[in-house]
Phi, psi and omega in degrees: 000322179296321180294323179294314180294318178297318178296318178297314180298315179296322178298318178294316180298315179297320178297316180296316179296319179300314180290324182294322184265028172087036180296326181295319180295317179296317181297321179296316179292322178296320181295319181291322178291326177293322179295318178297319179296322177297321178295319178295320179296324177297321178296316178297320180297319180296316179298317180297318179297316179296317180291329177293319177298316179297320180294322178297318179296316180295320178295319179295321178294320179294322179294317179297319179296319179295318178299317179298319179295319178296317178298325182295322185263355177257142182286000000 
């Protein structure tokens, strides 16, 4: 029970100190940098998705070519 009360008290104290020393300003800057990172990740995701589609097409073409070659040499 003492640990729960101590944890609650420390949490409140940390929150007050965070807000007192400009936590909102820090949080706002952190949020904007996180948003920019998210936009960059979306661009990487789109490129990866596009290259995966191209690789699937190339793989399918290679498989078809291999099937044709196998059919050619099997009776």
